C-alpha positions as CSV (number, residue, x, y, z in Angstrom):
1,M,5.6,-20.5,9.5
2,G,3.0,-18.3,9.6
3,V,1.2,-16.8,6.5
4,R,3.5,-13.9,5.7
5,I,1.0,-11.1,4.3
6,I,2.9,-7.9,2.2
7,G,0.3,-4.4,1.8
8,I,1.1,-3.2,-2.2
9,I,0.1,-0.2,-2.5
10,W,-2.5,0.9,-5.6
11,H,-2.4,3.9,-7.8
12,Q,-4.8,4.9,-10.4
13,K,-4.9,5.7,-13.6
14,D,-6.3,9.2,-13.1
15,T,-5.1,10.1,-9.9
16,F,-0.9,9.0,-10.8
17,E,0.1,12.2,-12.2
18,T,-0.6,13.8,-8.6
19,D,0.4,11.2,-7.2
20,L,4.1,11.0,-8.7
21,A,3.9,15.4,-7.9
22,A,3.0,14.8,-3.6
23,M,6.3,12.4,-3.1
24,V,9.0,13.5,-2.4
25,D,11.2,10.7,-4.6
26,R,9.2,11.1,-6.6
27,K,12.5,10.9,-9.1
28,E,13.6,7.6,-8.3
29,M,10.1,6.5,-9.2
30,H,8.0,5.3,-12.5
31,N,7.5,8.5,-14.8
32,T,4.3,7.1,-16.3
33,Y,1.4,4.7,-15.1
34,E,1.5,2.4,-17.7
35,N,5.5,1.7,-16.0
36,W,4.6,1.7,-12.9
37,L,1.5,-0.5,-14.0
38,K,4.1,-3.3,-15.0
39,A,7.0,-3.1,-12.8
40,A,3.5,-3.5,-10.0
41,H,2.7,-6.3,-12.4
42,E,6.2,-7.9,-12.1
43,T,6.9,-7.1,-8.2
44,W,3.3,-9.5,-7.9
45,Q,4.3,-12.3,-9.6
46,T,7.9,-12.2,-8.2
47,L,6.4,-11.7,-4.6
48,S,3.9,-14.4,-4.6
49,E,6.1,-17.0,-6.4
50,M,7.6,-16.3,-3.2
51,G,4.7,-17.2,-0.6
52,F,3.7,-14.1,0.2
53,T,0.3,-13.7,0.3
54,L,-0.5,-9.5,-1.6
55,V,-4.0,-7.4,-0.5
56,E,-4.0,-4.4,-2.8
57,V,-3.2,-1.2,-0.8
58,P,-5.8,1.5,-2.4
59,F,-3.7,4.7,-2.6
60,N,-5.6,7.7,-1.7
61,L,-2.8,10.8,-1.8
62,E,-4.7,13.2,0.8
63,E,-5.2,10.3,4.2
64,F,-1.7,9.1,3.3
65,S,-0.2,12.8,3.0
66,R,-2.0,13.0,6.6
67,W,-0.9,10.1,7.5
68,C,2.7,11.3,7.5
69,K,2.3,14.6,9.1
70,Q,0.7,12.7,11.7
71,N,3.6,10.1,11.9
72,R,6.7,12.8,11.2
73,L,7.6,11.3,7.5
74,K,8.2,12.8,4.5
75,R,6.1,11.2,2.1
76,N,9.1,8.6,0.3
77,G,9.0,5.8,-0.9
78,K,9.4,4.3,2.8
79,A,6.2,5.9,4.3
80,R,4.9,4.3,1.6
81,S,5.6,1.3,2.1
82,R,5.2,1.8,6.0
83,W,1.9,3.0,5.1
84,A,0.7,-0.4,3.1
85,S,1.5,-2.2,6.1
86,E,-0.2,-0.8,8.5
87,M,-3.6,-0.6,6.3
88,V,-3.6,-4.2,5.6
89,L,-3.4,-4.2,9.7
90,A,-6.1,-2.3,10.6
91,Q,-8.0,-4.2,8.0
92,Q,-6.6,-7.4,9.0
93,R,-7.7,-6.6,12.8
94,K,-11.4,-5.3,12.1
95,E,-12.1,-8.4,10.1
96,D,-10.4,-10.6,13.2
97,F,-12.7,-8.0,15.6
98,T,-16.0,-8.6,13.5
99,R,-14.9,-12.9,13.6
100,I,-15.7,-12.3,17.0
101,T,-18.0,-10.2,18.2
102,S,-20.0,-11.6,15.2
103,R,-19.1,-15.5,17.3
104,H,-21.3,-13.8,20.1
105,A,-24.1,-12.3,18.8
């Protein structure tokens, strides 16, 4: 089986309330940064134990909102998960491209 990689949205304490307010599913989200952080660490531990490779994806509300608009998606958990996955995939492609091009330099 190949490497199983999951991108995990990583909020910053100073923007958490603004990020939360912008989400259509905010009532389903953790209401404080501290609660979110605790749950994020628990999720990280669980997924790590399951054998996943995890990547922190720093959350950027402006980028995420623009991406949602381009993809005609609501700003919700499903979109956040998809955005995180796409950010990880984009980074992998960039790294693969760098490895390929550096071999031919």
